[in-house]
C-alpha positions in Angstrom: 0.9 14.5 -27.7 -0.3 12.5 -24.5 0.9 14.2 -21.3 3.4 11.6 -19.4 3.6 12.0 -15.3 6.0 10.5 -12.6 4.4 8.4 -10.1 4.7 11.7 -8.0 2.6 13.6 -10.2 5.2 15.8 -11.8 4.7 16.0 -15.6 7.5 15.4 -17.9 8.7 17.8 -20.4 9.8 16.5 -24.0 13.5 17.5 -22.8 12.9 15.3 -19.6 11.6 12.0 -21.7 14.6 12.7 -24.4 17.0 12.6 -21.2 15.5 9.7 -19.8 15.5 7.8 -23.4 19.1 8.7 -23.9 20.0 7.6 -20.3 18.1 4.2 -20.9 20.0 3.6 -24.5 23.7 4.1 -22.7 22.4 1.5 -20.2 21.9 1.0 -16.5 24.6 -0.4 -14.0 22.3 -2.7 -12.3 24.9 -3.0 -9.4 24.0 0.3 -8.3 19.8 -0.3 -8.3 18.0 -0.6 -5.3 15.3 -3.4 -4.4 11.9 -2.4 -4.8 9.2 -4.4 -2.7 5.9 -4.4 -3.7 2.8 -5.0 -1.4 2.1 -4.4 2.5 4.7 -4.6 4.7 4.4 -7.6 7.2 2.7 -6.7 10.2 5.0 -9.2 12.2 8.6 -9.4 13.0 9.4 -12.6 11.2 7.8 -13.5 7.8 4.7 -12.6 6.4 1.2 -11.8 8.5 -1.4 -14.5 7.7 -4.6 -13.0 6.2 -7.6 -13.7 8.0 -11.0 -13.4 6.4 -14.3 -13.3 7.4 -17.7 -12.8 6.4 -20.1 -10.2 8.1 -23.6 -9.0 7.4 -23.9 -5.7 5.3 -25.2 -3.5 7.9 -21.9 -4.6 10.1 -19.5 -4.1 7.0 -21.3 -0.5 6.3 -21.0 0.3 9.9 -17.3 -0.4 9.7 -16.5 1.2 6.9 -18.3 4.3 8.5 -16.4 4.2 11.8 -13.0 3.7 9.8 -13.6 6.9 7.8 -14.7 8.6 10.9 -11.4 7.5 12.6 -9.1 8.1 9.6 -7.9 4.5 9.7 -8.4 1.3 7.7 -11.1 -1.4 8.2 -8.3 -3.8 9.0 -6.9 -1.7 11.8 -10.2 -1.5 13.6 -10.6 -5.2 13.0 -7.4 -6.1 14.4 -7.8 -3.6 17.6 -11.2 -5.4 18.0 -9.7 -8.8 18.0 -7.0 -8.1 20.5 -9.5 -6.3 22.8 -11.7 -9.4 22.8 -8.7 -11.8 23.2 -7.5 -10.0 25.9 -10.9 -10.0 27.6 -11.4 -13.6 27.1 -7.9 -15.0 28.5 
């Protein structure tokens, strides 16, 4: 039999699966359901964060990825910080 796991990685037993199936057959009260949002949260306080894409040469892209890994952060976080610093300096 195929092993079935939850999103958290917990393996479900035959009894767990049977209990979930029984619950599903009884039906769910959708008034008690919680809203699930998919995707990354907005960076701004109002509305969606606009996406800004740029092309860079392969050497710069590699250096950016290496730096992000070294600092345990995302490439986007480094790019946002660099843009903020540049714009603050230019003002």
